[in-house]
N, C-alpha and C positions, 0 to 999 in steps of 0.2 A: 156732670159732664160727660157726654157719650162720644165714642169713637167707633170707627170701623175702618179695617184696612184689609187687604188681601194680597196674596203673593202667589206665583206660580214657581213651584220647585221641580227641577228635572230629578226626580227620584221618586220609587213607588211608594204609595201611600202607607203601608205598613212601617217602612223605615222613616219616613217622614213623621209620622206619628212618634214613633219610639224616640228619635232624636230630637224633638220638640220638647218631650216630657223629661228627658235624661239629662241631668247636670245643666240647667238652664244657664248657669254662669259662665259655661263654656261659649255658648253662642249670644246671648243676650249683651247689648252695650251698656245697659244700666245695672243689672244684677250682678253684684259681686260676691255674694254668699248665697247658697241655696242648699239647704239641708232637710231631709226627711226626719221628721220627728218619731214616727212610728216606722221604725225598720221594717222592710218586706211589705209594707202597705202601699199599693198602688191605687186602689180604687177609689168609691165615694167615700167620704169620711176621713181618708189619709190627711194627716196633719203635716205641715212642713213650716220651716222658718226662711224667710227671705231678707236680705239686706241688699237695698239699693244704694247707688251713688250717683248723683248728677250734680254737675259744678261744684264739687267739693260737699255737697249736702248728703249725708248719709242718714237713712231711715230703715227702719226694722218693722217687718210685718210678720203677723202669725197668720198663716194660711190653711185652708182646708179644701179638698176636693169636693165639688158640689154635684158633678157628671162626669162619667167615665164609660164612654163606649169606643173602646178601641176599633177599629183606627179611624172611627169617624169624628168622635166630638170628645172635648174636655171642657169642664168649667172649674173655676177656682173663685173663691172669696179671699182677699188679705186685709187683715184689719191692721192699721197703723195708728199712730198717736194722732196726726194731723188730718188723714183721712182714709178712707176704705175704698178697695177696689174690688169690682165683680169683672172677670174676664171669661169669655167663652171662645173656643177655638173650634172651628169645622174644618173637617178634612174632606176633600173631594177627589176621588179617583179621576184622573183624566188620560187612563190608557197608559200608565207608565210614569206619568207626571203627577204633580198632586197640587191642587189649590188649597192653600190655607188662609182662612179668614178669621181675623179677631175681632170680636165686639168687646169693649169695655166701657165700663161706667164707674166713673170716681166720684164720690160722695163726701164733701168735705166735713169736718167737724169743727166746733166752736168757730173761732175767728176765720178759719178756711172755708166755712160755709157760707160766710157773707163775702169772703174774697172771690169765691167762685160765682156768686150771684152778681158782684159788681164787675168783675174783669173777667169772666168766664169767655165771653166772646173773643178776648184778646189772647187767652190761654188755648184755645181751640185749635187756632192754626199751628201753634208751636206743640200740642199734643198730637195733631194729625203727622206732623212732620216727623216727630220722634218715633211714633207708630210705625211709619213707613221705613225708617232707619232701622228699627227692630226687626221687622219683617224681612228686610233685604238681608240683616246680619245673619237671620235663622236660614235664609236661602243659600247664602255662601257656605255656612256650616255644613247643612246638609248635602249639598252638591260638592264638597270637598273631603266628606269622611269616606272610609272604606266600608264596604258591605258589613264587615264584623265588629266596627266600632259602637 
């Protein structure tokens, strides 16, 4: 299942890139825990653990950074028990504002693979709505943080 969404943020690209990548649990609606496994590592190959919660369902993912080009691009893969997620973020400088675009692909495992095949069309709208809410939460977070946060 693939998704794409964008948001424009009233903040410079360097700051948006930093705030997007630091402490995701502060701005994300669904991420409740986010920790770097390899302390001090931020680039390609950096490993992290993420816990999400949606409607009372908690899921843990092991992640790795697959692309890191500050302040223009970041990509990650996250591996979970029921599905894997590949997400790529691009950051476009709009002259003091920043456009953030997220492309994601969710791949089901086991029963979830069949479920995605049968019900993916129903889940796609909900997934697009959830992505829009996440990006709007990022926008709010970035636009309300001070320059040194």
